[in-house]
C-alpha positions in Angstrom: -154.2 -20.7 -45.8 -151.3 -23.0 -45.4 -148.9 -20.8 -46.5 -149.9 -18.6 -44.2 -150.2 -20.7 -40.9 -146.8 -22.0 -42.1 -144.8 -18.7 -42.2 -146.0 -18.3 -39.1 -145.2 -21.6 -37.7 -141.7 -21.3 -38.7 -141.1 -18.0 -37.2 -142.5 -19.5 -33.7 -139.8 -22.1 -34.4 -137.2 -20.2 -35.6 -137.3 -17.4 -32.5 -138.2 -20.2 -30.0 -135.2 -22.5 -31.2 -132.6 -18.8 -30.8 -134.8 -18.8 -27.5 -133.3 -22.5 -26.1 -129.7 -22.6 -27.8 -129.3 -18.7 -26.2 -131.1 -20.2 -22.6 -128.4 -23.3 -23.1 -125.3 -21.1 -23.9 -125.9 -18.5 -20.4 -126.0 -21.8 -18.8 -122.0 -23.4 -19.9 -120.6 -19.9 -20.2 -120.7 -18.9 -23.6 -122.0 -15.6 -25.8 -125.5 -15.3 -26.5 -126.7 -15.5 -30.5 -130.3 -13.1 -30.2 -129.7 -10.0 -27.5 -133.3 -10.2 -26.3 -133.2 -6.7 -24.6 -132.7 -5.1 -27.9 -135.3 -7.2 -29.0 -137.8 -6.6 -26.8 -136.9 -2.4 -27.3 -137.1 -3.3 -30.9 -140.6 -5.0 -30.4 -142.3 -2.4 -27.9 -141.4 0.7 -30.5 -143.4 -1.3 -33.2 -146.0 -1.9 -31.3 -146.4 1.8 -30.2 -145.5 2.7 -33.8 -148.5 0.6 -34.8 -150.7 2.1 -32.4 -150.2 5.4 -33.3 -150.8 4.8 -36.3 -154.3 2.9 -36.2 -155.0 5.9 -33.8 -154.3 8.4 -37.1 -156.8 6.1 -39.1 -159.7 6.1 -37.1 -159.5 9.3 -35.8 
């Protein structure tokens, strides 16, 4: 259980750190590290696929 919580916490800290670094770099006019529009589009496609698969499984 500790391993799973550690993995989830590590992922959250990594994404949070990248987001904070990107918002700070926008204020100083440096290029962003992550294209958040692409991340949002990919996340939407994954959730759509998961929902469609779940509907297939449940009938």
